[in-house]
C-alpha positions as CSV (number, residue, x, y, z in Angstrom):
1,M,92.1,73.1,131.9
2,T,89.6,71.0,129.9
3,E,90.8,69.5,127.3
4,H,87.5,69.9,125.1
5,G,88.1,73.7,125.2
6,D,84.7,74.5,127.1
7,A,86.0,75.5,130.5
8,L,84.2,76.7,133.0
9,D,83.0,80.7,133.8
10,A,83.8,82.7,136.6
11,D,81.0,81.4,138.7
12,L,82.1,77.5,137.8
13,R,79.2,76.8,135.7
14,V,79.5,74.9,132.0
15,P,78.2,77.7,129.6
16,S,77.2,74.8,126.8
17,C,78.3,71.3,125.9
18,E,77.0,68.5,123.8
19,R,79.3,65.7,124.5
20,C,76.7,63.1,125.8
21,P,74.1,62.4,123.3
22,A,72.1,60.8,125.7
23,L,72.1,63.2,128.2
24,V,71.8,66.2,125.9
25,E,68.3,64.4,124.6
26,S,66.9,63.8,128.2
27,R,68.2,67.0,130.0
28,S,66.1,70.1,130.0
29,R,69.0,72.1,131.2
30,I,72.9,71.7,132.4
31,V,72.7,71.7,136.2
32,D,75.8,73.3,137.8
33,G,77.4,73.0,141.1
34,V,75.7,75.8,143.8
35,G,77.4,77.9,146.5
36,P,80.3,79.8,147.0
37,T,83.0,79.4,144.6
38,D,85.3,79.7,147.7
39,A,83.7,77.3,149.9
40,D,85.6,75.2,152.4
41,L,83.4,72.4,152.0
42,L,82.5,70.7,148.6
43,F,79.7,67.9,148.5
44,V,79.8,65.9,145.1
45,G,76.9,63.5,144.0
46,E,76.0,61.7,141.1
47,G,73.7,63.6,138.9
48,P,70.9,65.3,138.5
49,G,67.4,63.7,138.8
50,A,64.2,65.0,137.4
51,N,63.5,67.5,140.6
52,E,67.2,69.0,140.0
53,D,67.0,69.1,136.3
54,A,63.3,70.9,136.7
55,E,65.0,73.6,139.2
56,G,68.4,73.5,137.9
57,E,70.1,73.1,141.3
58,P,71.7,70.0,142.6
59,F,70.1,68.0,145.6
60,V,66.7,69.4,145.5
61,G,63.6,67.5,146.6
62,R,63.5,65.1,149.2
63,S,66.9,63.9,149.2
64,G,68.1,67.8,149.3
65,D,65.6,68.1,152.6
66,V,67.7,65.2,154.3
67,L,70.9,67.1,153.5
68,D,69.7,70.6,154.4
69,D,68.8,69.1,157.7
70,A,71.9,67.4,158.4
71,L,73.8,70.6,157.3
72,R,71.6,72.6,159.6
73,D,72.2,69.9,162.6
74,A,76.0,70.5,161.8
75,G,75.5,74.4,162.1
76,L,76.1,75.0,158.4
77,A,73.6,76.1,155.9
78,R,73.5,75.2,152.2
79,A,74.5,78.7,151.3
80,D,77.9,78.0,153.3
81,V,78.8,74.8,150.9
82,R,79.6,74.1,147.4
83,I,77.4,71.3,146.3
84,T,78.0,69.6,142.6
85,N,77.4,66.3,140.5
86,C,80.0,63.9,138.7
87,V,77.9,64.7,135.3
88,R,75.8,67.8,135.0
89,C,73.1,66.9,132.9
90,R,70.4,64.2,133.9
91,P,70.6,60.6,132.6
92,P,67.4,59.3,131.0
93,D,64.9,57.6,133.7
94,N,67.3,58.6,136.0
95,R,69.8,55.7,135.4
96,D,73.3,55.8,136.7
97,P,75.6,57.6,134.4
98,T,77.8,55.5,132.0
99,S,81.3,55.3,132.5
100,D,82.0,57.5,129.3
101,E,79.1,60.0,130.5
102,L,81.3,60.2,134.0
103,A,84.4,60.5,131.6
104,N,83.1,63.4,129.5
105,C,82.1,65.4,132.4
106,R,85.4,65.0,134.5
107,G,87.4,67.6,133.2
108,H,84.3,70.0,134.4
109,L,84.7,68.3,138.0
110,D,88.3,68.5,138.3
111,E,88.4,72.2,137.1
112,E,85.7,72.9,139.7
113,I,87.9,71.2,142.4
114,D,90.8,72.7,141.1
115,R,89.4,76.6,141.4
116,L,87.7,75.9,144.4
117,D,90.7,74.4,146.5
118,P,88.3,73.0,149.3
119,A,89.4,71.8,152.5
120,L,87.1,68.7,152.4
121,I,85.5,67.2,149.6
122,V,82.5,64.9,150.5
123,T,80.9,62.3,148.3
124,L,77.4,61.3,148.2
125,G,76.9,57.7,147.3
126,K,78.7,55.2,145.8
127,V,79.1,56.5,142.2
128,P,81.0,59.6,143.0
129,S,82.9,58.0,145.9
130,E,84.1,55.1,143.0
131,H,84.6,57.9,140.4
132,L,86.9,60.3,142.7
133,L,88.9,57.6,144.4
134,D,88.8,55.5,141.2
135,R,88.5,51.9,142.8
136,S,85.3,50.2,144.1
137,V,83.6,51.5,147.3
138,A,81.3,49.6,149.7
139,I,79.8,53.1,150.7
140,T,77.6,51.5,153.2
141,S,80.7,50.1,155.5
142,E,83.0,52.8,154.0
143,S,81.0,55.9,155.0
144,G,82.6,58.3,157.3
145,D,85.7,57.2,156.3
146,V,88.3,59.9,155.3
147,V,90.3,59.3,152.7
148,D,93.5,61.1,150.8
149,A,93.1,61.3,147.0
150,R,94.9,62.8,144.1
151,L,92.2,65.1,142.4
152,A,92.7,67.9,140.1
153,G,96.6,67.8,140.6
154,A,96.8,68.0,144.3
155,S,96.3,65.4,147.4
156,R,92.9,66.2,148.7
157,R,90.9,64.8,151.8
158,V,87.9,63.1,151.0
159,L,85.1,62.2,153.1
160,L,82.8,59.3,152.1
161,S,79.2,59.2,153.0
162,V,76.0,57.5,151.7
163,H,73.6,59.4,149.6
164,P,71.0,61.2,151.4
165,A,68.1,59.4,149.8
166,A,69.6,56.3,151.1
167,T,68.1,57.5,154.5
168,L,64.9,57.5,153.1
169,Y,64.8,54.1,151.9
170,D,66.5,52.8,155.0
171,R,65.6,55.1,158.5
172,S,68.7,53.1,160.1
173,Q,71.0,55.0,157.8
174,R,70.0,58.1,159.2
175,D,71.9,58.6,162.0
176,G,75.0,57.6,160.6
177,F,74.5,59.9,157.6
178,F,73.8,63.1,160.3
179,E,77.1,62.2,162.0
180,T,79.3,61.8,158.7
181,I,77.9,65.4,157.9
182,A,78.5,66.7,161.5
183,R,82.3,65.4,160.7
184,A,82.4,67.2,157.8
185,A,81.6,70.6,159.3
186,E,84.3,69.8,162.0
187,L,87.1,68.8,159.4
188,S,86.6,71.5,157.1
189,G,86.2,74.1,159.9
190,G,82.9,75.0,159.0
191,A,80.7,74.3,161.9
192,A,79.4,77.4,163.6
193,G,79.3,76.1,167.1
194,G,82.9,74.3,166.8
195,S,85.6,75.7,168.9
196,G,89.2,75.5,167.1
197,Q,90.4,73.8,170.0
198,S,88.2,70.7,169.3
199,R,89.4,70.6,165.7
200,L,93.4,70.8,166.1
201,G,93.4,67.2,166.9
202,E,91.5,66.6,163.3
203,Y,94.7,67.9,161.4
């Protein structure tokens, strides 16, 4: 499905990739998505940082702790959801990925979305929100909004969220972030405590 020929394997992993010279230089590994390959809920971040590059998993370290706490409050475990990034290799000095780097990795993300076919995609932060919606996003004011976007050949529901790290720099964002993750659990039908009744109105 990816035009460059290095498709994802059965576990939705990228076996090898050399498309972005700066990222090949700065990464110690490719950081693939984690979680079930049939999850109903997909979280998409920007790209790996130093912790993610070291451990080979998205959203570890302090921002990962915030995400785990929010998932737990929503009745979900990390093991229930799929977590991935727009780019799979750490940009040097944790800079934002360039538009070329985002474009180079987009085929992997589209294939992951296509094969996963999630009920809901949650974008964590400004970069993944703008990348998937292909427009500028005022993430602080749009966080919590659900939009329909054409992704990987189908119309899909996307829930916008601030990045969990935002709650570390600005405590006032914490409640909103937790509410957005709770809404994600509800919309994807994933919350353990949620009754089917309360969700019928969401569809």
